[in-house]
N, C-alpha and C positions, 0 to 999 in steps of 0.2 A: 504493499500500501503507499501512497504517498500521501501524507498529512497536509492539512491545510494550516494556516496561521491559528486559526481559532481553535484548532484541536490541539495544536501545539501550546496554546496558553492554557487551556483547559487542564492539559497532562500537568503543569506546575502547581495544580492546586491540590497538593497531596500532603500537607503537613510537613515540608522539610522543615530542617531547623537551622536558620538563618540569623545570624546576629549582625547589627549595626548599631555605632553609638551605644553600645551599652544594653540595647534592646533587642529583644527578637521580633523578628518580622514575620507577621503572622500568615501574611498571603503575599508572596514576593509579586504577583500580578496586578496587585492594587498598590504597592509603595511607588510614589512618585520619583524616587531615585534609581528604580530598576526598571521603571516602564519603558522609557525610551529604547533601551537595549532589548527589551521583551519582545517591543513592536516592529524593530528592525529583525530580527531573526523569524517573527512570524511572518514578515514580510518576504523573508526568504523562503520560508514553505509555502507560501501563496505563490510565490514566483515557479517554483517547482512544479506546483499541483495545476498550473494555467494548460489549458489544452494547447495552446500555442507553442509552449515549451516541452511539450512531452518529448519531441524526439530529442532534445538538447538534453533534458535535464532526467531521464528516465530511461531503463532499460526492462525486460520483463524479468520477473523473478524466476529463478530456477525451480524454485519450489511450488509457487502457487500460479505462474502466468502473471501477476497483476504487475502494473509498473511500478518500480523501486527507483529509488535515489541512484543517480549515476555514481555517485562516491563510493559506493559498495560494488562496484564493478569490477571483478576479479580479471585483469586484462591477460590477454592471449596474443595482441596483435600490436605493432606501434599504431594502429588505428584506435585501438581501444583506449591507448593512453592519450591520443588526441581528442576522443570523445570526453574523457575524463577531466581534459584541461579546460575545453568548452564548457562543460558544465560547471567547474570551479569558476571559470572567468565570468560566466553571468551572475553568480552569486558574488564576486568579488567586487564587481564594477556596481552592483547594486548598493553597495555599503562604500564606495569610492575607497576599496584597498584595507578599510579601517578597522576592519574586525578580525584579526588573526587566528581567533578560535571559533570561527562559523563551525556549523554542525559536520562540514565535509571534513575539516582537519583530523580530528581524531579517527571519524570514520576509514581514514587512510591508512591509518596505524593498524585497525583491526582487521581492514581487507589485508594487509600486508602479512598478519599473523596468519589468517585463514589459508594465505597460499602457500604455508609451508608447517601442516600440522605435525610433520615428521619430527620436527625441532622440539615440538612440547612434549614429545613422547622418548625425547633422549635420556640416557643418565638414569634408566629407571622410572621417571618420569610416566605419568598417564594422561595428560591432558590434552591430545591432539583433538579427539574428538570435541572437545570443550570449546576449542577457538573455531572449529567449523560451525558449530551449533550456535554460539555466541553471535559470530558475524552474520549467520541467516535470522539471528534473533533481531538483531538491530536493523537489519536491512528488511525485514519483511514488518516491521513495526515503526519505522523510520523514526529513531529515537536518536537525541541530541545527547552525544558522549562528551564530556570533558575530561582532563585528565591531570592528576597530580604525581608528578615523577621525580620530583626532587625534595629531599630531605631539608628540614628547618636550618636556617642558617646561624649556627651556634657554635660550634668549634668545629672547625674544617681540618685542623691539625690532625684531629683523632680519627680514627675509623669508628664506624656506627656502633659496634658493640664494645667501646673503650668511653664512650659519652658518659658523663656524670650521672646520668638516668636511662638504664637501658630501655625505657619506654618512650622515649623521645621522637626517636623515628618509628614510621608505622610498621609494626613487627606483628609477627604471630605470638600469641600467649597461650593459646590453648588449641591443641588439636582434639577434634570429635569424630566420631562415626561419620556424622553427616557434614561436615565442614569444619572452618578453623574460626577460631576468634583473634581479630586484630585490636591493637591499642598503639596510638602514638599519633603522630600527624605528618602529612605531608604539604607541598606546596608544589607550584604555584597554580593555584585553582581558578585561573582565567574562564571566565563563563561558568564555573561549578554551580553557582547559586540559582543558575537559570538553565540548568541540563536537567537530562532524565536519568544518565548512568554517571558513573564515576569511572573511570581506569586508573587503578593504584598500581604502582612498581616505582623502581628507582633506575633512572638513565645514569645516575652516577655510579662509576664502579664500586664494586663492593668486593671484598677478600676476605680471607679466611677468618671465621669467628662472626661473621656478620651474616650467617645463615639465615637467622630468625627476622631478617629485614628482606631478605632475597625472595620476594614475592611477585607476582604478578595476577591480577584479577581485576573484576568488575563489581561495583555495588550500586544499588538504586540510590538515587540522590536523598531520596526521603528515609534511608534505613535506620532504623532505630540504634542509637547511641552515635550516629554521624552527626557531626554539627559543622557548621562553617563561618567564620568569622571574616567578613569581608571588610577591605578598605573602603575609606570614604567614596562614593560615587561623586564622579565630577558632574554628574547632571545634576544633582541637588542644588548647586549653587548656581546654575545657568537660570537667568530671568525667563528666557524663551529660546526657541529655536533659532530664530533671527540673530539672537545675541551670542548663542554658541552652538552653531549647527552639526558641529561633530559632538562635542561631549554630549549633548542632551540627547544624542539618537544612538552614538555606536560604542558608548564605555561599555565593555563587557565585566566589568570589575574583577577584581582578584580577592581569591580567598584563601586563609590558612583552613585547611581541611582536617579536624580532629576527629580521629577515630577511639571512639569510648567504649570498648568490648564491641565491636560490631561484628556479628557473625556474618560469615559468608560460606554459602553452601558448596561443596566440594564441585559442582558443575559451573561455577563461576571462577574457578582456579584456573589458572593457566600455568603457573610456573610456581614450585613450593621449595622453598630452603634451598636454592641452586643459585649461587652465585653467578657460575659461569652462562646459565640459561638466561638469568635476568638481562644479563649484559648481549646475549647472542639473539634474545627475540628482537633486539632492534636493527642491529647490524648484520644478522647472518638470515633474515627475512628480508623481504620488500618493506616492511612496515617504515622504517626511518625513511627510505627514497619515497614511498609513496606519501607520507606524510609531507615531507619536505616537498614534493611536486606541487600539493595544493599551497603550500606556503610561498613558494616562488611565483605560481601564478596570481596569487593574492597581492605579492609585492611588486609585481609588473604593473598591475592594476594602479595601484598606489602611486608609484614612479609616474604613471601617465598622468593621473589626477595631478600630480604636485606640477608637472611639465606645463599642464594646461592652466593652473592656477597661477603660475608664474609669468606666464604668457599675457593673461587677462589682467593682472596687474601692471605690467609692462605696458600695455594698451591703455589703460585708464589714466596713465600721466603722460601718454605721448611719447615714450621713450622707446617703443617697440621697434622701430626702424634703425636706432643708432648700431654702429659696429659693436661696441661694447655690450650691449643688451644681446644681442644677435649671437654673439660668441658664447654668452651665458646659455642663452636657452638652446644654441646646438649643442653644447656640453650635456644639458640636460636631456635632449632628445637621446644622444649617445648613451647615455645611462639606461634611457627606457628602451632602446634598442637591444641593448647587452642582456637586460634582466628578461625580456622577453625572448631574445633569440637563445639563450643560455636552454631556458625551457624547453623550446623546440629541440633544440639540438639534444637534450636529455631523453627525448621522446623518439628520434632518428637512430640515437646510437644505444638504445635500449638493450637490455642484459636478457637472456631468455634462460629460464633455468630447466632443470631435467624435466619438470612435470609438465613444460610447453606454456608456462605463463611468461610474463614478460614483467621488467620493471624499470624505471627512469635510469639512465647512467650516473651513477654518483658523482661521477667526475664533474659534471656540468652542474648538478644540483648545488654539491659543495663549492664550487666557483661563484655559483649565485649568490649562497650564503655569504661567502668573503664581500662581495659586492655589495650585499645588502647591508652588512656591517661596516662598510669602509665609505661608502658613497652616500649614503642616506643622509649624514652629516653635512655634506657638501651640498646636497642639493637645497636642504633647508637654508643653508648660508646664502645660498645665490637667491632663494625667495626673500630673505631678509633683505639683502642687499637691493634688490628691485623694490621693495616697499617701502624701505627706508623711514624716516618718522613719522610715515603714514598710518604705520600699525599702530603707533602711541597716542595719535590724535584722532579717536573716534569717540562718539557720545557713549557715555555710561552704559545705556540700554535703549531699547526701543521706546521708552516712555518719555524720552527726551522728543520725540518727533509728534507725541500727543499733547504736548504742552505748547499751546499758541505764544506763550510771550517768547519762547527760544527758538520754536520750530521754523522761523524765518531766518534766525542768524543762522541754524544750519543749512537751510537751503541756498542762503547766498555765499557762505565760507566753507563748507565741507562738500565739495563736489568736484567732479571732473569733466572735461570734455566729453560730450557724449553720454553721462552719466549724472544721474540726479543725485542728491544727495543720500536719498533713502538707500539707492542702488548701490552707491560707492561706500557706503557704510556697511551695508550688506556684504560686498565683496573684502572689504578690508578685516571684517569680523571673522570672516571663514578663513582669511589667511592667518589671523592671530590663533584661532582654534588649532591650525595646523603647527604654527611654529613657536607659540608664545604661553599658550594656555598650560594649566595641569595636565590636561590630556595631551597636549602637545609633547610635554615633556615626559611623561609616562610611555609615549610611542617612540619617542629618541631612546629612551633605555630599551625598550622593547626590541627596537630592528637591531640596536648594537649588540644584546646579550641574547638575541633569540638562540643563535647557534653556540653560544658560549662565548662570544667575543673575538675579535679579530685575532688577537695573538693568543690568545690561551686555546682556542678549539680549532676556529675555523680554517686556518690555514694549515694546520697539523692533519685535517681531514681532507682537503684538497692535495697534499702532500702524499697522503695514503692511498687517495682514489686514483692519482693522475699514473698513466702508464711510462713511469718512468723508464723501465725495462727498454722500451721501445725507444724511447729519447736517448738513452745509452747506447742502443746498438745502431742507430744513426750515426753518431759520433765515430763508435768504433769503424763503421765500414767506410767512412771519410777518411781517417787515419788509415786504415788497411791500403787505401788506393794509390798512396803514393809514399817513397822512402827516400833515403839520401840520394842525391843525382849521382849518376856513374862517372867516376874519373875521365878526366879527357883522357884521348888516346895520346900516349906518349908521356904522361905526366909522370 
């Protein structure tokens, strides 16, 4: 099935435990600080359910024949990867690339797991069928899954089992015949408060002694004993969509997810007390590649939006034809082309596994991670330079235009050639929400550290994925093609 937005919203009324500002949120769908993001996700579901988008957004369920979301497609050909990309892009464009954890993100990870059930039966584990069944369950019910795969930031100098409290990180505290009991916490629950399911694991490497934390499982968001403590949503201080068009609609919120003796049935467990498999599930299956495929499609959409906004700002003050501006816009366009082109390259150079499935090339996806972490800051800097002090001199809120005592002043002094005051302010408030608001600051941090940071993780991943053996072989072939010149005759 493909859910509608209304069905998604109804699914959130399940007595989940969410805390904000020290108080429990009784109904997330009614809380003004969360409604904007919920409506945006609902809009994505409506977009997928629309008859005119069925070809792009759905494929027939192998189990029921009913249309299901394309993000659950198990790709067998490069064309299948293209189909997934087109569906990702339709959703990404609907939110201007601002929602990094839309429902199709973790769906990519769960699909990647289902492509390699044998891995989850390795080393005496018995969970290969679980990942297949759970993928089908998410697919056929069109569920929104968030994930928490990073332990709390407490003492990174010590492994999990040497922390001062053995129950800081989410780990198993009891094994039963029908399942396990989990206690502790994990982060960074982006979108968790407005999701249906939460995938719990650790992408941070675990070592000997950390077996209790070496888990992979899914729990319903409303599970007894599970509580979420969300950071302050940026939407709650936005006077209107006009004043903060991004913050008010696309802030997914991040949450600390606490497990207080949460029971998990065995059928929802994918890895149990195995540190090697906890790591391998991400990198020895297509999970990380498919998740990053969606993430880079989203980033390409966001980059295009940023380039377009930079152009509109330049046009608003009449500098779009100057060589300096066109140089900056040309560089922004180059970043856009690289971001989109690397996604296409990852599909064209896809990797086929023994079961006949394909996954995007990690080399190109991780190169895009590096681009994302390295050049997003540059792109924002160009937008700031183009907008100049105009970003700072805008009315406090839309209410200024409703006051006849000052509305005339604004119409006279706050305008641009071809743009009335209300239109100019609308444009510059949009730019501010992308470069200067709290929402903007969170997004800068997100794009920088999505893949672990430029120097720490991203470059190393590209190094490991790149075919240096072929590059080295080229050099050896070149060196083998010549030698010392022969001595001249008679010398």
